[in-house]
N, C-alpha and C positions, 0 to 999 in steps of 0.2 A: 729690421726689415730685411737686410741682406741674408741673415740666417734663415728666415722663413722662406725666402725666395730660393735659397740654395737647397734647402730640404725638399721643397716641392719639385725642383728640377731633378734632384737625385732620385726621387721616388718614382718618377715616370720612366717606364721601360717601353721602348719601341722595338718591335721585331724587325729583323733585317729587311723583310719585304716592305714593311711600313716605311722604313728609312729610304728605301729606293723610290717609293712612290712620292714621298715628300721632296726628295732630291729632284725628281722630275717636275713636280709642281713648281719648285723654285726656279728651275731652269726655264720652264715655260713662261713664268712671270718675267724673268730677266729678258728673255727673247722678245716678249711683247713690248717691254720698255725700250729696248734697243731698236726695234722696228719703228717705233714712234719717234725715235731720236729725242727721247726725254732723259734728262740727267737724273742721277740718283738724288741730287739735292732737290730737284723739282718734284719728283714723285714723293719723296719723304715729306716735303712741305705740304703738298696737296693731301697726302694721306694722314697728316698729323702725327707722324712718327719720326724717330731719329734715323739718320743715315745708317747707324749701326744696326738698328732693327730691320731696315730694308735689306741690308747686306745679309742678315741672318735668314730673312724670308727667301731671298734669291739663292741661298745655299740650302734651303729646305730644312731649316732647323725646326725640330719638333717642339721646342719650348716656347716658341712665339705664339701668341694667342691667335685664335681663329679670327677675332675681330681685326687684328692687324693685317692678316692676310686679306680679309674682306676690304679693308680701307684701301689697300694697294690696288686690288682689282677695281674698286670704284674709281680711284684716281686715274686708272688706265682706261676707264670706260667699259670695263668688262664685268661689271657687277652681276649681270645676268648669268655668267658662268658659275657663279656661286650657287645658283638654283639647281644646277646639274648634279650637285653632290647628293648622292643616295636617291636620285630621282628614278633610276631604273633598277628597282629592287626585284630582279628576276627570281632569285632564290626565294625571297619572302613571298612573292605571289604564288610560286609553285607550292610552297609549304601551306599557304593559306588555302589554295584550291584543293589540295589533297585532303585537308581536314574538313572541307565543306560537304556535309551530307544533307540532302534535301529532307526537310521535316515532313513527316506524314501528317496529312490532314486528319483531324478528328472526325469521326463519323457524324453524319447529320442526325439531328434529333428528330424523332418521330413526333408528329402533331397528334394530339388527342382532341377529338370533337371540335376541331376548328380553333382550339386555343393554342397559342404559341407559348412555348416554355423557354 
């Protein structure tokens, strides 16, 4: 099991910009915990994760599962923040709108002798 886990962690590459974002997410989670005056033990227990995993989340480690990040947000009462991920897809909407071309309507069929075709 360790070998598989090690291989998976080594194969994942995160760009520096991605690492900075995850670091900021981790810091935000830690600040939210500290503002609530909740210990690492309490959050880890509520989230169903180990303290070591919580420590990795608060450091913005990219190998921690998204589910673990969600569990911590849930334990902090911030699960709705998870819905904000990719919610504002400005670039995607612009690309979609640029590709939308109104379809032309087919010409109306002529009626012969009162019969509808």
